[in-house]
DRENVEX-374555 format. One record per residue (C-alpha): residue in three letters; z, x, y. Coordinates in pm, whole numbers, plus 50000, padded with zeros to 5 digits. Example, Ala and Ser with C-alpha at 12.3 -4.5 7.8 and 13.67 -1.06 7.14 Angstrom:
residues 2
ALA507805123049550;SER507145136749894;
***
This chain:
residues 211
MET480114991648576;THR482805018448613;SER485835012548830;LYS486615034449103;THR489765023349117;ASP491835035848803;ARG493985060749012;THR494485032749242;ARG495765009048972;GLU498155036248842;ILE499765042649177;CYS500285004249249;SER501645001148892;LEU504535025848983;ALA506594999549109;PRO506464963149236;ILE506534970949607;VAL504874995749782;PRO506565001950120;VAL504604997650438;LEU505995023850701;VAL505425026051049;VAL507355058151150;GLU507565069951494;ASP509485102751435;ALA508445128651183;ALA512025141451161;GLN512885106950981;ALA509765113650718;SER511585133650442;PRO514875114750431;LEU513195082250445;ALA510955091950159;GLU513725106649978;ALA515795074250024;LEU512795052949869;VAL511945073349583;ALA515595077749490;GLY515675036349506;GLY512725033349285;LEU509675029749506;PRO507775063649472;ALA504405050049629;LEU504615051449993;GLU502135037450258;VAL502265054750589;THR500315034150848;LEU498395053751092;ARG499885032651386;THR501825059351552;PRO501075094951690;ALA503365110851448;ALA501645094251145;LEU499725125051014;ASP502905146251052;VAL504935119450858;ILE502495120550572;ARG502525159750565;ALA506475157650552;MET506445130350294;ALA503945147650083;GLN506585176149991;VAL509335148649853;PRO509515154549465;GLY508365123349304;GLY506575105049573;VAL503095095849604;VAL502455093549973;GLY499125072150116;ALA497725064650436;GLY497665030950572;THR495445013250830;LEU492445036950748;ILE489775025050986;THR487005053351021;PRO485735083250859;GLU487825103751068;ASP490845086150950;VAL490175092350597;ARG489385131750641;ASN492605134150868;ALA494765116150603;LYS493505136050300;GLU493755169350530;ALA497655157750601;GLY498435154650214;ALA497675118050147;GLN496885110649805;PHE495535074849837;GLY494355051750112;VAL494585017350227;SER492394997150466;PRO493094964550627;GLY489384956850545;ALA486534977750405;THR483284991650552;ASP480505010250371;ALA481335041650599;LEU484725039750526;ILE484405037250148;ALA481805064250169;ALA484135086550348;CYS487035080750079;GLU484555089249796;ALA483355121249966;GLU486945129149998;GLY488065121349654;LEU490745096549816;PRO491545067549615;LEU491275037949828;LEU492915002849802;PRO490444982950018;GLY491574953050199;ALA490004917650135;ALA490724880850245;THR488144862550083;CYS485964855249760;SER482914871449950;GLU484714902750057;ALA486324906349702;MET482864902449546;HIS481194927449755;LEU483904953249687;LEU483744945549303;GLU479924951849323;GLN480874985749448;GLY483244991249146;TYR486434983449328;ASP488594960549114;VAL492154965649258;LEU492174954149622;LYS494584945649905;PHE494854911049991;PHE495504911150364;PRO496704893550551;ALA498714878750269;GLU500694847450415;ALA497794841550710;SER495464841050458;GLY496894811450257;GLY499524831650051;VAL500324826349716;PRO498164794549649;ALA495144812749795;LEU495464845849597;LYS496044822949268;ALA492884800949350;ILE490944836449389;GLY491884845549067;ALA490654817148895;PRO486984826048932;LEU487724864849001;PRO490314872448704;GLN488774908148698;ILE490204917949012;SER493884928149078;PHE495584925249404;CYS498264940349618;PRO499164913649865;THR500404926050200;GLY501074910950545;GLY503814885950554;VAL505454895750210;SER509304895050231;THR512364891249987;ALA511924854050027;ASN508304851749871;ALA507614887749678;LYS508704872449338;ASP506094843349382;TYR503344867649444;LEU504554892549165;SER504594862848928;LEU500714858048974;PRO498464872748675;ASN496204889448936;VAL498864905849141;VAL499824941649028;CYS502194951449325;ALA502714939849681;GLY502884957550003;GLY506434950950197;SER507974965250507;TRP511474950250473;VAL512744978950269;ALA512665002250560;PRO513744980950852;LYS512924999051206;GLN516604999751289;MET517955011150967;VAL515265039351003;ILE516465045851372;ASP520105048551262;GLY519335072850968;ASP520935045050732;TRP519415063850406;SER522025048950174;GLY521195013150310;ILE517435019250249;GLU517765033049913;ALA519845003049789;LEU517114978049967;ALA514514999749747;GLN516734995449438;GLU516614958749481;ALA513224956149541;SER512124980549224;LYS513764952449012;LEU511554923949141;MET509404922448826;ASP512454925048582;
***
């Protein structure tokens, strides 16, 4: 069985934290991406939760050193729109056969979501061995992910959802965790205020979490 997630693993291995970004204004996209990349976090997940999301992806895709992905992929249309906007990878809260087929058709590397052993096994059967563990804290957090790793050591995870500065190191210390998704590196108010140096400092701290 060949893995369909080699490129996804490469992207997840770029830094310990993948910023999970909810951006309301496309004008903030480039300076935000530049601050995060400068701080050592090149893989960026732009969630498709705002009307500006696709424009944000288009702008961030032009930032040197950044690898921009689209998060909250739900439908095949989401996949097509994200790829057209310049997304280099996709992230989904769960996984459906239609979503997986769309990503494969578009050549978009996918980090699909799973919260249980059954979901993880279903994705592994389809060739996906790097998964998003979501919602991480609500699904049992570090103890749950550690327990899942015992029977399924061949699967690597990116826990997302409730990951913070308080628990990120605990997640990253697990052998089956390749990185974690976090929103704290780009707080909403700092983005609104244009505090790019502050965001770069938060990114620098996060980039050293596995040192």
